N, C-alpha and C positions, 0 to 999 in steps of 0.2 A: 738362509731354510728350519724353518721350523718341523719340529716330531709332528706326525699327526695324532697322536694318543698324551694323551695327561698322563704322567706317570703319578700313581702313590705318594712315593718317598724316591728322591734323590742323595746318595751318599759321598759327599765328595769327602776322597781318600782311606787307601788299599795299606792302613796301619792297623793294627789288633782292635782301634778301635772302631774302625771304620766295614772293619772283615766285620765281626763281632757284631755294626751296628743290621752289616748286611745280611747274617745266618740267624736273627732278627727275624727281620722281617719277609727276611725270603721262605721262611716256615711257620709265616703267618697270613703267607698268602697271600702278604701285597704283591703287588706291584711295584719291583723299584728296580733302579738297577747304581749303580757305583760306578765312579770316574777315579781312576788312578791315572795321574802323568808318567809315574816312575812302571816297578812295580809292583808287589807285596808282598808289605814290612812296616814302612816306612824306617823309623830308626831304630825299628829293633834289630836293620839285615845290617849296622854300624858296628853291633857286638860280634862275637866268638862265638858267649855258653850263656846261655841262662839259666843261675841257678834256683833265683830262689821266685817260679813261677810255682805257682800249686800244682798237685801231678806228676810231678817226675825227681825222687827223689834222688838222684841220680844226676840233677840238671837235662838240660837238650839244650844242643844247637843253636845259634839265632834260627840260621833260614832253615833249620829244620823245624821248628814252629810256630813258624813265617808258614808256612808248609800245610803242614796240617790243618793250622786255623783257617789257610784264602781255602783246603779241598774242602771241609767240611760245611765251611757257604755256600760253592759250590755243588757242591749236593745236592743242593734243598734250591736250587737252580736258581741263584740271582744270581745278575747279567754286573757285567760290568763292560768300560768304554776305557777307554787308550785315548784320556784325553785333557787337555788344560783347560781354566774355566778360566775364566778373565773377567767376565763379572758377576757381579746378580740384581735379577731386578726385581723386591721384594714388596716390594710396593701394593699390591693387589693380591685376596687370595691367593688366589693363583700364584704362583712365582717364578718367572722365568731364568733360567742356568743358562747363561752366554756364554758358549765355548767358540774356537776360531771361529765356523763351517759352522756352525749347529746351531738349535737354538733348544735347551730340554724345558717344557712345563709342568710341574709337577706340584700334588698339593702343599706337601710338605717338605722338607729339606736337609740331611742332616751336619752339620759341619767337624770334619774331621780332619784335617790335612796337617796334622802339626803340627810339629817344631825345628828349624835348619839350626844352627850351631852358628854362635854371634863369634866377630872373628877381634885379635885385639884392635886391628884400626893401629898397628903398627909399620913404617919402614918399613919396604922388604913382603911384608906378610900376602899383599895381591901378586906384586910382577915375580913372586913364588912358590905362592898355590900352583901345587904336581912340580916341579924341581924341587922337592927338599920340604915345602910345607903342604898337613893333609890335617883334617880334620875325622880322618876312620883309619883308623888303628886295624882294623881289622882287615879295608880294605886295601896299605900298602907297606901293612909289617912285612910283608916278604921281601920288598923292594932295600929295604936295610941289615941285612945279612953285615953279622961282624963289623959290627959299626955304631958309633952313639952317637944318642939323637935322647931328646926333650921332648917333657908330656908339658904342657904348663893348663895350670888349674889347681882344683884339689879337693873335687867331691868326687863320689861314686861315681863316675864316666870316668873322671883323669884319670884312678889309680889303674881300678881292670883292666883300662887299653893303656896305660903300665905295664901295669902286670902280663897281657899277652904280649907288649913287645919283645918284654924278655926273651920270648924264646924265638929272638930272631937276632935281636940287637945284643953286643957285645955289653953295651952298656943302656941303662936309659936313666937322665937329672930328673926326677920332677922338681919345675920352680913352682910357688905360686906365692901368691904375695903374703900372706900368713903366718904368723907364727907356728898354727896349728891347724891339718888337714881337715877338711868338709867330710868325710867322704865314713862314712858307717864301721864300727868296729872296728870289726869283722873282715870289711875291703883291709882295709891301717893294716893291720896283723902283718895279713899275709904279703903286704911290701915289704913290713917294715924286716920280714924272715927273709928277703929274697936278696942273698949276693946281686946280682945284679944293676937290683935301681938304688942309684944316693938320690937323698931332698936337698935342695937347697930351697932353703925358703926365706921370709921376709926380699925378696925380688922382686922386682920385675920385668918385661922384657919393654924397651926402649926403640930396639934398630933388630932385623936378621937381617948378616948378612952376609951375602952369596952373587953369583952373576953367574954365567952363564951354564955353566957347569954345575950347578944346584946351592945349596945351604951351605953357606961357611962353619959357619958363630951367632950365639946369641948375645947383644950389648946389652945388661943388667943393670938395677940398679937397685941397691941397696936401698930401702923405706927409713930404716930409720938415721943414715951416717951418708945416703945419698953417692956414695961409691960404686961409681963407674966398675965393671968389670966383664967379660970375656968367655964364652962360651964356645969355644971348638967341640961344630956335630955338623953328623951334615944331614939331620931332619929333622923339624917342630912337629909333635902334635899338639892341635890347641884345641882343649876343650875344657871354657870359661861361660858353659852357659849358652841358653840354647831365643832364640825371638819362635813367636805364634809367623805360621807361613800363613797369614793373614787379611794381606794386599788390596784384595779381590772382595773384600768380603764391608757391602756399604754402611755408609756409616751410623745407623736409623741401628744397628746392632751395637751395643751398648759392651764396650773395652777398655776394662783399666788403661793405665797408663806407657805400658808395657806392649801394648795390644793384645793380648788376650784377652776372651771373649768372659761372658759373665753369663753366668746360670743358676735356675733357683736348681733344687733336689734333684724335680723332674727333667732335666737337661738341657728345660726349655732358656732362652735365649728371650733377651727383649723386642724381639717382638715374633707372633703370635704366627706359631707352624713353622717357626724355625727352633735348629735343638743342635747342638754342641756337646763332642765327645774328645776325649784324649788330653794330650800333648799341647792344643790350643786350645781347651780352658784354662778361663785365668783358677788352680786349685793350687794347693796347701807338696801332695804327694801325684807324681809323675811314673809310672811305673807303670809293667803291660797288666799287672790283674787289675791297676782300677782304670786305666784306658780300654778295659775288654767291657768292667763295670759299667764305665758312661757306656761304653755303646749300648749294650744290649738295655740299660736305661732310656737311653737316645730314642729308640728302635720303639722300644713300646707304648713311652706316649706320645708316639709322631704318632701310633697308632690309633690310638684311643680319643689321638685330636683328630687327625680321619671319622674315626665312626661319632664324632661329638658337635663335629662344623657340618661335614659334606652327606 
């Protein structure tokens, strides 16, 4: 089934980048529709609190920020559909967004599909996902009250999630393969001052042990001595980077080796009329504030492309 009208803009993704693109498109009186498979917020919803978004001196809850951004976009009439994008046909002047039971035609596309957490790829990870293996502390921390858990990773997300876990767990072990953490200094300082957090550096996870009852232990390997040790825990939270949600994007959209989409400073991709914003882009800094800027830029330039092309 094909919609009987051609949209101005179709935005793929309902995180901060997609919602901001929708806000700018709706305010510009463009015929825009945002497609989101889950709920508003994207990776923002894996955090408890946001402290580095301008305008909130005391910080703001991540769910609350997602609600505020979406409410503002909807206030200006942004149309939203709950749908999964299967593939894109970008070969013509009019682009086609192919859903499971529908096809939407549009003059421009803004890809703001975000990214998903990487996996360790070790034994037990897949089998124990949901039974002690998690990729979202905010989602699952309450299940680990007064228990010992581990966080794998050393970046901002890993350390922020470790801090959050201390509200529930009795002990949080941070396992990182390097001698130093990669998190920003202010986040590290908070973690080092927290008595519930212990750091296990220069070690990698080689296996996650457990069974029907859930996770029992992590098997670790020292990167220097190659010594094997075991760490008894009932939960492991994995934060070792992200991969772009770009599986549905055709090859003519240029990407780097990791699958992140190349854009210019106008957020234009290698295909005319197709823009990208947020974590799905190839860029240095992935933050809420940069995603919002990407979304605004993408929508503005999509509107300019329509004016010059149609």
